[in-house]
Structure formats: C-alpha cells, structure tokens
LOVO-446304 format. One record per residue: x, y negated, z of N, C-alpha, C in turn; residue in one letter. Coordinates in steps of 0.1 Angstrom, whole numbers, plus 2048, in hexadecimal, padded with zeros to 3 digits. Atoms other than C-alpha are relative to their C-alpha. Layout:
// LOVO-446304
 n_px n_py n_pz ca_px ca_py ca_pz c_px c_py c_pz rest
    X    Y    Z     X     Y     Z    X    Y    Z    A
...
// end
This chain:
// LOVO-446304
 n_px n_py n_pz ca_px ca_py ca_pz c_px c_py c_pz rest
  80D  809  802   CAD   597   C4F  7F1  803  80A    M
  807  801  7F6   C9A   5A8   C6A  800  7F7  80C    K
  7FD  809  7FA   CAB   591   C80  7F8  7F0  800    Y
  806  80D  80A   CA0   574   C6A  7F4  7FB  804    I
  810  7FF  803   C7D   57C   C6A  7FC  800  811    L
  807  803  7F1   C78   57E   C93  808  7F4  803    I
  7FF  811  7FF   C8A   559   C96  7FA  7F9  7FB    I
  810  807  802   C6F   550   C81  7F4  801  805    I
  80D  7FD  7F8   C55   55E   C91  800  7F6  80D    I
  7FE  80A  7F2   C63   54C   CB3  7FF  7F5  7FD    Y
  7FC  810  803   C67   52C   CA2  7F0  7FA  7FC    L
  80A  808  802   C4A   526   C92  7F3  7F9  808    I
  808  807  7F4   C34   523   CB4  804  7F4  807    P
  7F2  808  7F9   C51   511   CC3  7FE  7F6  7F9    A
  801  808  808   C4F   4FC   CA5  7F0  7F5  801    Y
  812  80B  800   C26   4F3   CA8  801  7FF  80B    S
  801  805  7F0   C2B   4ED   CD0  80A  7F1  7FD    F
  7F5  80D  800   C47   4D3   CC8  7FB  7F9  7F8    A
  801  806  80E   C3D   4C5   CAA  7F5  7F4  804    A
  806  80E  7FC   C22   4A9   CB9  807  7F8  808    P
  7F5  808  7F8   C39   4A0   CD1  80B  7F8  7FC    Y
  7F0  804  809   C58   49D   CB9  7FA  7F4  7F6    L
  806  80D  805   C3D   487   CA3  801  7F5  807    I
  806  80B  7FD   C32   471   CBE  80D  7F7  806    E
  7ED  806  7FF   C5D   46A   CCA  800  7F7  7F4    D
  7FD  807  80C   C5F   461   CA4  7F8  7F2  804    H
  80D  808  801   C43   44A   CA6  803  7F7  80A    L
  7FD  806  7F2   C4D   43B   CC7  80D  7FA  7FC    K
  7F1  804  807   C6E   437   CB7  800  7F6  7F6    F
  801  80B  80F   C62   420   C98  7F9  7F4  80E    L
  808  80B  7F7   C4B   40C   CB1  80C  7F8  808    S
  7F3  805  7F9   C69   404   CC6  808  7F9  7FA    K
  7F3  807  80D   C81   3FA   CA8  7F8  7F4  7FB    E
  806  809  803   C66   3E5   C9C  7FA  7F3  809    K
  7FD  808  7F1   C5E   3D3   CC1  80C  7F9  803    K
  7F7  805  801   C7E   3CD   CBF  805  7F0  7F9    S
  801  80A  809   C81   3B6   CA6  7F3  7F3  800    K
  80D  807  7FF   C60   3A7   CAF  801  7F3  807    R
  800  80C  7FB   C5C   382   CBA  7F2  7FB  800    W
  810  808  800   C3E   36E   CC9  800  7F1  804    S
  7FF  80A  7F9   C33   34E   CD6  805  7FE  80C    V
  7FC  801  7F5   C3A   355   CF7  815  801  802    K
  7F3  807  7FB   C64   359   CF2  805  7F7  7F6    D
  7FE  80D  805   C61   33B   CD9  802  7F3  808    V
  802  811  7F4   C56   326   CF7  80B  801  80E    F
  7F7  7FB  7F7   C69   339   D0F  812  7FC  7FC    S
  7F4  7FD  808   C8B   33A   CFD  809  80A  802    N
  7FC  7F8  7FD   C91   358   D0B  802  80D  7F6    K
  7FD  7F8  809   C9F   374   CF5  804  80C  804    K
  7F7  7F5  7FE   CA6   397   CFD  804  807  7F7    S
  7F9  7FA  803   CB7   3A1   CE3  807  7F7  7F7    S
  7F9  803  807   CD3   395   CCC  7F9  7FC  7F1    S
  807  7FC  807   CBC   39B   CB0  7F3  7F1  7FC    K
  80B  805  7FE   CA5   380   CBE  805  7F3  800    K
  7FA  810  7FB   CBC   35F   CC0  7FE  7F8  7F4    K
  803  80C  80B   CB7   352   C9E  7F2  7FE  801    V
  80F  806  802   C98   33F   C9B  7F8  807  7F6    A
  808  7F2  806   C81   358   C8E  7F7  7FB  7F3    P
  808  805  80C   C6D   343   C75  80B  7FD  7F3    I
  7F4  803  809   C8E   33F   C5E  7FE  80E  7FB    V
  7FB  7F5  803   C8C   367   C5A  7F3  802  7F4    N
  808  7FC  80B   C7B   365   C36  806  807  7F5    V
  7F9  7F8  80B   C7E   379   C1A  80B  7F3  7F9    L
  7F9  7F4  7FC   C9B   37F   C0D  807  804  80C    P
  7F4  803  7F6   CB0   375   C2E  7F7  80D  806    K
  806  7F3  7F5   C98   392   C40  800  80C  7FD    N
  805  7F4  805   C9C   3AE   C26  802  810  809    F
  7FB  7F8  7F9   CB2   3C2   C3E  7F9  804  80A    K
  805  7FF  7F7   C9E   3BC   C59  7ED  80B  801    E
  80E  7FC  803   C7B   3CC   C4A  803  811  805    N
  7FD  7F3  7FC   C72   3F1   C53  806  805  7F4    Q
  7FA  7FC  80B   C7E   409   C38  7F4  7FF  7F8    K
  80E  7F9  806   C5A   41A   C33  7F9  7FE  80E    Y
  807  7FE  7F4   C3E   414   C4A  7F2  800  7FA    E
  810  7FF  805   C1A   41C   C47  7F7  804  80C    F
  809  807  7F8   BF7   417   C5A  7F3  807  7F8    S
  80C  7FE  801   BD8   427   C5D  7F5  7FE  807    F
  80B  806  7F8   BB7   413   C6A  7F3  805  801    G
  80D  7FF  803   B97   418   C72  7F4  7F6  808    L
  808  808  7FB   B79   400   C7C  7F4  7FF  7FF    E
  808  803  800   B59   3F8   C81  7F7  7F4  806    Y
  808  810  7FB   B3C   3DA   C82  7F4  802  7FD    G
  811  803  801   B18   3D3   C85  7FB  7EE  7FD    N
  7FE  80C  803   B18   3B5   C73  7EE  7F4  7FD    L
  80D  807  806   AFD   398   C6B  802  7FA  7F2    N
  802  7FF  814   AF3   396   C44  7F5  7F6  800    L
  80C  80A  803   AE3   376   C37  801  7FF  7F1    D
  801  7FF  80F   AD9   376   C13  7F2  7F6  7FC    I
  80B  807  802   AC8   358   C08  7F5  7FA  80C    D
  80B  804  7FB   ABC   34D   C2A  7F5  810  804    G
  801  7F4  7FA   AB0   372   C30  806  805  80B    A
  7EF  7FD  7FB   AC3   382   C4E  7FA  80F  802    D
  807  7F7  7FC   AC6   3A3   C5B  80E  804  804    S
  7F4  7FE  7F9   AE1   3BB   C67  805  80A  7F9    R
  7F9  7F4  808   AF5   3D7   C58  80E  808  808    Y
  7F2  7F6  7FC   B12   3F2   C63  806  7FF  7F9    E
  7F3  7FA  80C   B33   3F3   C52  809  805  806    V
  7F3  7FA  7FA   B51   409   C56  808  7FC  7F8    Y
  7F5  804  80A   B72   401   C4A  80B  806  802    R
  7F7  7F8  7FE   B8C   416   C44  80D  7FA  7F8    A
  7F5  80E  807   BB0   402   C3C  810  80F  800    S
  7F1  7FB  800   BD7   414   C31  806  7F9  7F8    I
  7F1  80C  7FF   BF5   403   C2C  80B  80B  7FB    T
  7F2  7F8  808   C14   410   C19  80C  7F2  800    A
  7F5  80C  801   C34   3F9   C1D  80B  809  7FD    Y
  7F2  800  802   C58   3FC   C12  80B  7F4  802    A
  7F6  808  803   C6D   3E3   C1C  7F7  7F1  804    R
  806  80E  805   C57   3BF   C16  7F4  7FF  7F7    F
  80C  7FC  808   C42   3D1   BFD  7F5  80A  803    L
  80D  7F1  7FA   C20   3E4   C04  7F6  7FF  7F7    G
  80B  7FE  803   C04   3F0   BFA  7F1  803  807    V
  805  802  7F5   BE4   3E9   C0B  7EC  803  7F9    V
  808  7F9  7FE   BC2   3FD   C08  7F3  7FD  808    G
  80F  7FF  7F3   B9B   3F7   C19  7F6  805  7F6    N
  809  7FC  806   B84   40A   C12  7F0  7FE  80A    F
  80D  801  7F6   B5E   403   C24  7F8  80B  7F9    Y
  80B  7F9  801   B3F   413   C27  7F8  7FF  809    L
  806  809  7F9   B1E   405   C31  7F4  809  800    T
  80E  7F9  802   AFA   410   C35  7F8  801  7F3    E
  807  7FB  80B   AF1   40C   C14  80A  802  7F6    N
  7F4  7FB  808   B06   420   BFB  804  7F6  7F8    S
  7FC  80B  808   B04   407   BDF  808  7F6  804    K
  7F7  809  7F3   B16   3EF   BFC  813  803  800    E
  7F4  7FB  801   B35   407   BF8  80A  7F6  7F5    N
  7F2  805  805   B59   3F8   BEC  806  7FF  803    L
  7F5  7FE  7FB   B78   3F7   BF0  80D  7F6  7F6    G
  7F6  809  802   B99   3E0   BE9  810  80B  802    D
  7F1  801  7FE   BBE   3E9   BE0  807  7F2  7FD    V
  7FC  80D  806   BD5   3CD   BDE  80F  802  804    A
  7EF  802  802   C00   3C8   BDA  800  7F7  80C    L
  802  806  7F8   C08   3B9   BFA  816  7FB  800    S
  7F3  809  7FB   C2C   3A2   BFF  800  7F6  80B    L
  7FC  807  7F2   C38   39C   C1F  80C  7F6  800    R
  7F9  80A  7FF   C47   37A   C23  808  7FD  80C    L
  7F7  800  7F1   C53   376   C48  7FC  80B  805    V
  800  7F6  7F5   C55   390   C61  804  80E  7F8    G
  7FA  7F3  806   C66   3B5   C5F  7F9  80C  800    S
  80B  7F8  7FF   C44   3C9   C64  7F0  7FD  803    S
  80C  7FE  7FB   C23   3D0   C69  7FD  7F9  80F    Q
  805  804  7F1   C23   3CA   C8F  80C  7F9  804    Q
  7F5  80F  7FC   C3C   3A9   C90  7F6  7FA  7FB    T
  804  80F  809   C30   386   C88  803  800  7F6    T
  7FC  7FD  80C   C2F   386   C66  7F5  7F7  7F4    H
  803  807  80C   C20   373   C46  801  808  7F5    L
  7FD  7F8  80C   C18   387   C27  7F3  7FB  7F8    S
  806  7FE  80E   C05   382   C04  7F8  80D  7FB    L
  7FE  7EE  807   BF3   39D   BF2  7F1  7F5  7F3    F
  808  802  810   BDE   39D   BCD  7FC  80E  7FD    Y
  805  7F6  805   BCA   3B7   BC4  7F0  803  7F7    G
  80C  800  808   BA9   3C1   BBA  7F4  806  805    V
  809  7FC  7F9   B87   3C8   BC7  7F3  809  7F6    N
  80B  7F7  80C   B6C   3E4   BBA  7F4  801  80B    K
  80A  802  7FB   B49   3E1   BC6  7F3  804  7F5    T
  80A  7FD  80C   B27   3F0   BB5  7F6  7F7  806    K
  80B  808  7FE   B0B   3D7   BB0  7F5  804  7F3    E
  80B  801  806   AE9   3D3   BA1  800  7F7  7F4    I
  804  807  80B   AEA   3C5   B7E  7F7  804  7F8    D
  809  7FE  80A   ACB   3C2   B6B  7FA  80D  803    A
  806  7F6  7FF   ABA   3DF   B7D  80C  80A  804    G
  7F7  7F6  800   AD9   3F7   B7C  80B  7FC  808    V
  7FC  800  7F6   AF2   3FD   B95  80F  801  7F3    L
  7F7  801  807   B16   3F3   B84  80D  7FC  80B    K
  7F1  800  7F6   B3B   3F3   B91  801  7F3  7FE    N
  7FB  80A  800   B49   3D2   B96  80F  7F8  808    V
  7F2  802  7FF   B6F   3C9   B96  801  7F0  807    N
  7F6  80F  801   B7F   3A9   BA6  808  7FF  806    N
  7F4  803  7FD   B9F   39B   BA8  7FF  7F8  811    Y
  7FD  803  7F7   BA9   396   BCD  80D  7F7  804    I
  7F5  803  7F8   BC2   37F   BDF  800  7F8  80C    W
  800  800  7F0   BCC   373   BFF  80D  801  80A    G
  7F2  7FB  7FE   BE0   377   C18  7FF  800  811    G
  805  7FB  7F3   BE5   37E   C42  812  7F9  806    E
  7F8  805  7F7   BFA   36A   C5B  7FA  807  810    L
  801  7FA  7F2   C00   37C   C7D  808  7FA  808    M
  7FC  805  7F5   C0A   372   C9D  802  804  80A    L
  7FD  7F5  7F1   C16   384   CBE  7FE  7F4  808    Y
  803  807  7F4   C0C   36F   CDE  80C  804  809    F
  7F5  7FC  7FA   C22   385   CF3  809  80D  7F9    I
  7FC  7F5  809   C34   3A7   CE7  7F6  809  7FB    D
  80C  7F4  805   C10   3BD   CE7  7F4  7F6  7FC    T
  80F  802  804   BF5   3A6   CE4  800  7F1  7F1    I
  803  808  807   BED   38F   CC5  7FB  7FB  7FB    G
  80A  802  806   BDA   382   CA9  804  7FC  7F6    A
  7FC  7FF  811   BD7   381   C83  7F0  7F7  7FC    S
  808  804  806   BC5   36C   C6C  802  807  7EE    Y
  7FE  7FD  80D   BBA   37C   C4A  7F5  7F9  7F6    H
  80A  806  80A   BAB   36D   C2B  802  806  7F2    L
  7FD  7FD  80E   BA1   37B   C0A  7F3  7F5  7F8    T
  809  808  808   B95   36B   BEE  7FC  805  7F2    H
  804  7FA  80A   B82   37A   BD4  7F9  7F7  7F5    T
  803  806  80D   B81   36E   BAF  7F7  80A  7F7    E
  80B  7FF  804   B64   36D   B9B  801  80F  7F5    E
  7FE  7F3  80C   B62   390   B83  7FF  7FD  7F3    N
  802  80D  811   B62   389   B5B  7FD  810  7FA    T
  804  7FB  80B   B57   3A9   B50  7F4  7FF  7F8    E
  80A  805  806   B43   3A7   B2F  7EF  809  800    K
  80B  7FB  801   B2A   3C0   B2F  7F5  7FF  810    D
  805  804  7F0   B20   3B6   B5B  7F8  7EF  7FB    I
  800  80C  7FE   B0E   394   B5A  7FE  7FD  80A    S
  7FF  804  7F5   B0B   395   B7D  813  7F7  800    L
  7F2  808  7F9   B2A   37C   B8D  7FB  801  80C    R
  7FC  7FD  7EF   B39   384   BAF  809  7F8  802    R
  7F0  80B  7FC   B56   36A   BBF  7F6  7FF  812    S
  802  806  7F2   B56   362   BE5  80D  803  808    G
  7F3  803  7F9   B70   364   C04  7FC  800  80C    R
  802  7FD  7F4   B75   373   C23  80E  7FF  809    R
  7F3  808  7F7   B83   368   C3F  7FF  80F  80E    H
  801  7F2  7F6   B8E   381   C60  80F  7FC  80A    E
  7FA  7FE  7F7   B9A   378   C7F  804  806  809    I
  7FC  7F0  7F5   BA9   395   C99  809  7FA  808    R
  7F3  803  7F5   BB9   394   CB8  801  80F  804    V
  7FA  7EF  7FD   BCD   3B6   CC0  806  804  808    F
  7FC  7FB  7F5   BD9   3CA   CDC  809  80D  7F7    L
  7F8  7F3  809   BFC   3E0   CCF  801  809  80E    D
  7FC  7F7  7F5   C04   401   CE6  808  808  7F9    Y
  7F8  7F4  807   C22   411   CD4  7FA  7FD  7F4    N
  803  7FD  80D   C17   41D   CB4  7F5  7FA  7FB    Y
  80D  7FF  7FF   BF0   414   CBA  7FB  7F2  801    F
  809  80F  801   BDB   3F3   CB8  7F4  802  801    R
  80C  800  7FF   BBA   3ED   CC3  7FC  7F2  7FE    L
  804  80C  806   BAB   3CD   CB4  7EF  7FF  7FD    F
  810  80E  805   B88   3B4   CAF  804  7FC  7FC    G
  801  80D  80D   B82   3A0   C93  7F4  7F9  801    S
  80A  808  80A   B6C   386   C8A  7FB  7FF  7F4    H
  802  7FD  810   B62   38C   C66  7F4  7F7  7FB    V
  80C  80A  808   B4F   372   C4F  806  7FF  7EE    L
  801  7FB  810   B48   37B   C2D  7FA  7F7  7F8    E
  80A  809  806   B3B   362   C14  801  806  7F0    I
  803  7FD  80B   B2F   370   BF1  7F9  7F9  7F9    L
  80C  80B  80D   B20   35C   BD4  7FC  80D  7F3    E
  803  7F9  80D   B0B   371   BB9  7F8  7F5  7F5    Y
  807  809  803   B00   363   B9D  7FF  807  7F1    Q
  805  7F9  80C   AEC   375   B7F  7F6  7F6  7F3    N
  805  811  807   ADF   35C   B61  7FF  7F5  809    S
  7FF  80D  7F9   AD3   340   B73  7FE  801  80E    S
  804  7FC  7F4   ACE   34F   B95  80D  803  807    V
  7F6  802  7F9   AE3   346   BAF  800  806  80E    L
  800  7F9  7F6   AE8   35E   BCF  809  800  80A    S
  7F2  801  7F5   AFE   35A   BF0  7F9  808  807    R
  7FF  7F5  7F4   B05   374   C0A  809  7FD  808    K
  7F4  807  7F1   B14   36C   C2C  800  80B  806    E
  7FE  7F4  7F6   B1F   38B   C3F  80A  7F8  80B    S
  7F8  806  7F8   B2F   384   C63  7FE  806  80A    Q
  800  7FA  7F0   B36   394   C85  80E  806  804    G
  7EC  7FC  7FB   B50   3A5   C97  800  811  7FF    I
  7FF  7F3  801   B5C   3C9   C90  810  801  805    M
  7F5  7FD  7F1   B77   3DA   CA8  807  810  7FA    G
  800  7F6  802   B8C   3F5   CA0  80D  807  802    G
  7F5  7FE  7FB   BAD   40A   CA3  809  803  7F2    V
  7F7  7FF  80C   BCC   40A   C8C  80C  80A  806    K
  7F8  7F6  7FF   BE7   426   C8B  812  7FF  7F6    L
  7F6  805  80E   C0E   419   C7F  806  80E  801    F
  7F8  7F9  7FF   C24   434   C74  80C  800  7F8    F
// end
C-alpha cells in the first residue's frame, strides 16, 4: 500500500504536466483525420487527389452514402463580436453584440446552440436547433446542412417585458477554396410567433456570409451579417434591420 501511494504521488504531477500536451495531440489527430476527407475547389479544378478517398467525385457523397465517412463525434465552441448598424423604421444607430455558439454532432446529426448578449439586456436571446448534415463528413469539410429549432427572446408587449418564442429553420453551405481557406452562407428564417397571451407578432430572416481560415483545430473568421425583423402589434407594423461585420474564433474537438 505504501508503494502504491508513492507511485500515485509521483504520477499526479506528471499527469498534470503531460495532460495539456496529450489533449493537444488528440485534437491535432482529429483535425488531421478530417483534413484527409476534405475536398476543395482547388482539388476539383486541378483534378489532383492526395488520397484514395478523394478519387470519388465529392458531390456524390450524400447521405446515406457518406454515413461511414462522418466523424463519430464532433464538438465545437465559438465566440464572436460585432458592432452593427441598427435601423428601426428609418432611425439609425449602432450597437455591440457578442455571440457564443456550441455544437455537438454524432455522425451527421447534431444540436446547434447560439446565445447572444447585447448592450440592451432586453435584446438578449438564444436559439437551439437540430441539424442534419446532408453533404460532407464534418464541420471542417465542404458540407451542406439543414436545421430546425426554436428562438427565444424578450420583447416589450403592451408595456410588459415578455418571452417570445419563434420556430426557426434554414441551412448552411460551406465550401473550401483550398485546404485551409473557405467561405460559407448561413440562412435563418424566423417564423411568426403564435402565443395567445402575446399580441406582438415577430418574424424575419438572417443572412450570414463568412470567410474563414482553419489552422488545425482552430478557426479564425469574419462574417457579414444582415438581419431583417418585422414586428406587428395591433395595426402598427415596425421593421428592424441590423447589419455589419462580426469576427471571432472557433475551437473544434
């Protein structure tokens, strides 16, 4: 028992020192595995494939054919910031917004969450959606995915701050130009809410065009965001438009 305790005493600090390096090696391994299944515009036009897995025309790797090519499990966490223009019925202003995103995938099926924090606390909102990846084998490959979920925010209705829930749906198309640089288009459509105890009706859509650079399991990106929301309360119709540039980082693991 004495010798076991001595071994444990020596192993704990050794593991604490080695753990960060072991984790980083594992993340690099996962990144390398995803990169081996990645195809880009450069691959298509040059017709030079670096592995046997890329000999098949990539666009035909659609569900269920690409099921086994998908990562068994994949997660990501991202943070971004933007200073956006705000137009409410012709009145212009600016506001800051922070967004945290979390994803968890098992093969081609995932859960995606976005959480927003703005200068005005009543504008805080978030959404959670179920995502289905139809083309591609991971979040770090050229892919097409669709999603459906719910968005929750707080809005003033008849002078009272209330929770407003909207169903959302949309999709994302991501394309790599070369192995490390790519772009994506993300569309979110917000359905009109139907709560009986709220007279306010809210609906709209959000467009995001993103350019990114991948380095192993990290991603640096910048996005142009355009969100148009329409509000109707009794006979009053209001339009809110937000647009501008957001930038951030994302970690894949």
